[in-house]
C-alpha positions in Angstrom: 0.1 0.2 0.0 3.1 2.1 -0.6 3.4 4.9 -3.4 4.4 2.3 -6.6 1.4 0.0 -5.7 -1.3 3.0 -6.0 0.1 4.2 -9.0 0.2 0.7 -10.5 -3.3 0.1 -9.2 -4.6 3.3 -10.8 -2.5 3.0 -14.2 -4.2 -0.9 -14.5 -7.8 0.0 -13.2 -7.9 2.2 -16.7 -7.8 -1.1 -18.5 -8.5 -3.7 -16.5 -11.8 -5.4 -15.4 -11.3 -5.5 -11.8 -8.2 -4.3 -9.6 -7.5 -5.4 -6.5 -4.8 -3.9 -3.7 -4.2 -5.8 -0.8 -3.2 -3.8 2.4 -2.0 -4.9 5.3 -2.3 -2.2 7.6 -3.7 0.8 5.5 -2.6 3.9 4.8 -3.4 7.8 4.6 -3.8 8.7 1.4 -2.9 12.6 0.5 -3.6 14.7 -3.0 -0.7 16.3 -4.5 -2.7 19.3 -4.2 -3.5 21.5 -1.0 -4.3 24.3 0.5 -5.2 27.3 -2.4 -3.6 24.8 -5.0 0.2 24.8 -3.7 1.8 21.6 -3.4 1.1 19.5 0.2 4.6 19.7 1.2 4.9 23.7 0.7 1.7 24.2 3.4 3.1 21.3 5.3 6.8 21.3 5.6 7.0 24.3 7.8 8.7 24.9 10.8 6.3 26.0 12.9 4.0 22.8 12.0 7.4 20.9 13.0 7.7 23.1 16.3 3.9 22.2 17.1 4.3 18.6 16.2 7.9 18.3 18.5 5.9 20.1 21.6 2.6 19.4 21.8 1.7 16.1 23.4 1.7 12.8 21.1 -2.2 12.3 21.5 -3.1 16.1 20.4 -0.4 15.5 17.5 -2.2 12.4 16.5 -5.0 13.7 16.7 -4.4 16.8 14.6 -3.1 14.3 11.6 -6.1 12.1 11.6 -7.9 15.2 11.5 -5.5 16.3 8.6 -5.3 13.5 7.0 -9.4 12.8 6.9 -9.9 16.7 5.6 -9.8 15.1 2.2 -12.2 12.2 2.6 -13.1 9.7 5.2 -10.3 7.0 5.5 -12.7 4.9 7.0 -15.5 4.8 4.5 -12.9 4.0 1.8 -11.3 1.2 3.5 -7.9 2.6 4.0 -7.6 3.6 7.4 -4.5 2.5 9.5 -4.2 0.3 11.5 -2.3 1.8 13.8 -3.3 5.5 12.7 -1.8 7.1 15.4 2.1 6.2 14.1 3.8 9.1 11.8 3.9 7.0 8.6 4.5 8.2 5.5 1.4 9.1 3.4 1.1 8.0 0.1 0.6 10.3 -2.6 -1.9 9.9 -5.2 -4.3 11.6 -6.4 -6.2 9.4 -8.5 -6.8 6.6 -5.8 -10.1 7.5 -4.1 -12.3 8.4 -7.1 -11.1 4.9 -8.8 -12.2 3.3 -5.4 -15.2 5.5 -5.1 -16.2 4.1 -9.2 -15.4 0.4 -8.1 -12.4 0.3 -10.5 -10.0 -0.4 -7.7 -11.1 -2.8 -5.1 -9.5 -2.6 -1.2 -8.6 -5.7 0.4 -6.7 -7.3 3.3 -3.8 -9.0 3.4 -3.7 -12.1 1.2 -3.5 -15.5 3.0 -3.6 -17.8 0.5 -3.0 -18.5 -3.7 -4.7 -20.9 -5.7 -3.8 -21.1 -9.4 -6.5 -18.6 -10.3 -7.8 -17.1 -7.1 -6.7 -15.0 -3.8 -7.7 -15.6 -0.8 -7.7 -13.3 2.2 -7.4 -12.9 5.6 -10.8 -12.0 6.3 -12.6 -14.5 4.5 -13.1 -13.4 1.1 -12.2 -15.0 -2.5 -11.7 -13.4 -5.5 -11.9 -15.6 -8.2 -10.4 -15.4 -11.9 -7.3 -13.3 -11.4 -5.2 -12.9 -14.1 -2.2 -10.9 -12.7 -0.1 -10.5 -9.3 2.2 -7.5 -8.8 4.0 -7.6 -5.7 5.0 -3.9 -4.4 6.4 -5.5 -1.2 9.1 -3.0 -0.8 12.7 -3.4 -0.8 15.6 -4.7 0.9 19.1 -3.4 1.0 22.3 -4.5 1.0 26.1 -3.5 -0.6 27.2 -7.1 -2.2 30.0 -4.6 -3.4 31.6 -3.7 0.3 33.2 -6.2 2.3 30.5 -7.3 4.9 32.4 -5.5 8.1 32.3 -1.8 6.3 28.7 -1.2 6.1 26.9 -3.3 8.5 23.1 -4.6 7.8 21.2 -6.7 10.2 17.5 -7.4 10.0 17.4 -5.2 7.0 18.8 -2.4 9.4 21.8 -0.4 8.5 24.0 0.9 11.3 25.0 4.9 10.3 25.6 7.9 12.2 22.8 10.1 11.0 22.0 7.5 8.3 25.3 8.0 6.4 28.9 7.7 8.1 29.9 3.8 9.6 30.7 4.7 12.6 33.5 1.9 13.0 36.2 2.9 10.0 39.3 4.6 11.3 39.5 7.5 8.8 35.7 8.8 7.8 36.1 7.9 3.7 33.4 6.1 3.2 29.7 7.5 3.2 26.3 6.1 2.0 24.4 9.3 0.7 20.7 8.9 0.1 19.8 6.0 2.1 16.8 7.4 4.0 13.3 8.0 3.7 12.3 11.7 4.5 8.8 12.5 5.2 9.7 15.4 2.7 11.8 15.8 -0.3 14.6 13.9 -0.7 16.5 16.4 -2.6 17.5 19.4 0.0 18.0 16.5 2.3 20.8 14.8 -0.3 22.2 18.0 -1.1 22.9 18.7 2.4 24.1 15.7 3.3 26.8 15.9 0.7 27.4 19.4 1.1 28.4 17.7 4.9 30.0 14.9 3.6 32.8 17.2 1.5 33.8 19.3 4.3 34.2 15.8 6.2 36.5 14.6 3.3 38.2 17.8 3.3 38.7 18.0 6.8 36.7 21.3 7.6 34.6 19.2 9.6 34.9 16.2 11.9 33.0 13.2 13.2 32.4 12.7 17.0 34.1 8.9 18.6 32.7 5.9 17.7 31.1 5.5 20.7 29.3 8.6 20.9 28.1 7.8 17.3 26.7 4.1 18.1 25.0 6.2 21.3 23.2 8.3 18.6 22.3 5.4 16.7 20.8 3.8 18.9 18.6 6.8 20.5 17.8 7.3 16.5 16.7 4.3 16.2 14.3 4.3 19.5 13.0 7.6 18.5 12.2 6.3 15.0 10.2 3.2 16.4 8.6 5.2 19.1 6.8 7.8 16.0 7.1 5.4 13.2 6.6 2.1 14.2 8.6 -1.0 13.6 7.7 -2.0 9.9 10.0 -2.9 7.3 8.6 0.0 5.4 9.5 2.4 7.8 13.4 1.6 8.9 14.7 4.9 7.1 12.3 7.2 8.0 12.9 10.4 9.9 11.2 14.3 10.6 12.0 16.2 7.5 12.6 19.6 8.9 14.8 18.1 12.2 16.8 16.1 10.4 17.7 19.6 7.5 18.5 21.7 10.7 20.6 18.1 12.1 22.8 18.5 9.0 22.3 22.4 8.5 24.2 22.8 11.9 27.0 20.6 11.4 28.3 23.0 8.4 27.3 26.2 9.8 24.3 26.9 7.1 21.3 26.9 9.9 19.5 30.4 9.8 19.8 31.6 13.5 15.7 32.8 13.8 16.2 34.9 16.6 19.0 37.0 15.3 17.1 37.5 12.6 13.6 38.6 14.4 15.6 41.8 15.3 17.5 42.0 12.4 14.9 41.3 9.1 11.5 40.5 11.1 10.2 39.7 7.7 12.6 37.4 6.4 12.3 35.6 9.9 8.8 35.3 9.7 9.0 33.5 6.3 11.5 30.6 7.6 9.4 30.2 10.4 5.9 30.1 8.8 6.6 29.3 5.2 8.1 26.5 3.4 11.2 24.9 4.7 13.3 24.3 1.6 17.0 24.4 0.3 17.2 28.3 0.3 17.0 28.4 3.5 19.9 27.0 3.9 21.7 28.9 1.3 21.8 32.2 3.5 24.6 32.0 6.0 27.6 29.8 6.2 29.8 28.0 3.1 28.1 28.0 -0.1 25.7 31.1 0.9 24.5 32.6 -2.2 23.3 36.4 -2.1 19.7 35.4 -4.0 18.5 33.4 -1.2 16.7 36.1 0.4 14.7 37.0 -3.0 14.2 33.4 -3.5 12.0 32.6 -0.5 10.2 35.8 -0.8 9.6 35.1 -4.3 8.9 30.9 -4.6 5.1 31.1 -4.2 4.9 33.4 -7.3 7.3 31.3 -9.3 5.4 28.4 -8.4 2.1 30.2 -9.8 3.6 31.6 -12.9 3.2 28.6 -15.2 -0.3 28.2 -14.7 -0.8 31.9 -15.2 -1.9 30.9 -19.0 -5.6 33.0 -19.1 -5.5 36.6 -18.8 -7.9 37.6 -15.9 -8.7 41.0 -14.2 -7.4 41.1 -10.8 -9.7 39.9 -8.2 -10.8 41.9 -4.9 -11.7 39.0 -3.4 -8.5 39.3 -1.2 -9.5 42.8 -0.1 -13.2 42.0 0.3 -11.8 39.2 2.8 -9.3 41.7 4.4 -12.1 43.6 5.3 -14.8 40.8 6.7 -11.7 39.9 8.7 -10.9 43.5 10.3 -15.0 43.7 10.8 -15.0 40.0 12.4 -12.5 41.5 14.9 -14.0 44.7 15.6 -17.2 42.3 16.4 -15.6 40.1 18.6 -14.0 43.0 20.4 -17.3 44.9 20.7 -19.1 42.0 22.1 -16.4 41.0 25.2 -16.6 44.7 25.7 -20.4 44.7 26.1 -19.9 41.5 28.2 -18.3 43.4 30.4 -20.1 46.3 30.5 -22.9 44.1 31.4 -21.2 42.4 34.6 
C-alpha cells in the first residue's frame, strides 16, 4: 500500500476489468494539491508545523494528524484507515486512487492469506476468482554486495550508520552513504545537505565524534524512530524532515539563526518560520552562501504559480473583501467582549 502499489493500481484500473489492492495495515492518502492549490509539502513542511509536532503532547499531535488526513475524504469509508493510525507513517501521495475506489475500478482488500492457481483468498475469508496477474509491490531489502561485510553492517534489514550516513567504526571517515534515508519530505534538499556536509568532512573542515558517541546516537535515533513510525520494515529509514535538515545544516554552519533574524530582518524570520522549509533557507549563511537566497524565499510562491497563469484575468478584489470581513469580524468580537464586561 505504498506509492508504487497505488500508482500501479490506478494505471491498471484504466484497462483491466477489475483491480484489487491488498493492504496489511492501510495507509493515509494525500493529494499533491493542498491549500489554495499549492503543493502539499509547501503547506505541511514549515518550521512552525514541525515545532507544534515536537512540543505538543503526542495524543494531540496524533489527533491533529488524523483530522488533517481525513480532510480530503474519510479513510474509514474507503477501507484505507491505517491499522495504527497514530503512528507518523509516510502518507501515500495519489490524486486518483480515491476516485478509482469510489467508482469501483479498484477494490481494497485485506492481507492475502493464500493463493490458488487462479484465485486469491484473503484474511477476512473473502475469495476473488479469475485473477490473471499479481503484482508484488512489497518493498525493498538493501545490501552492499560490492563492499566487504565489515564496512557497512546490515542486520535484519537495518544498517548501522551515523545520521544515516557514516559507518561509525571506520578509522578514517572516507566512506559515506548518501540518500539511504526516507524523509517525510523531498529527498533532493536532504541529499544536497548530506553532500555539503560530506565534502567538508573529506576536506578536513568538519570532524565526526568518537565511535562511542556515534553508536549512542544510532541507538537513540532508532528508538525515537520506532516510537514515531513503528517497527514496520517500510519505515526503517523514516525520519522527520525539518529536524533532519536542521541537524545537517548545523554541522556545516548553514542553519539560519531565527532569533537573530527576528531583530535584524523580522520579515525574513517570519517567512522562514511560517513558510515552506526548503533549500533556500540553507543558503542564507555559512559555506555555500548565495546572495539571491533571500529573494528566492520571498518569490517562491509567485514562481510556482507563474506557469499556471496562461489565461489573462482581471485583478480580483476578493482579497480586499476578505481582509475587510476579517477586520469587521475582529471588531465585532472586541465589541461583544466589551459589552459583556459592561453587562457584568
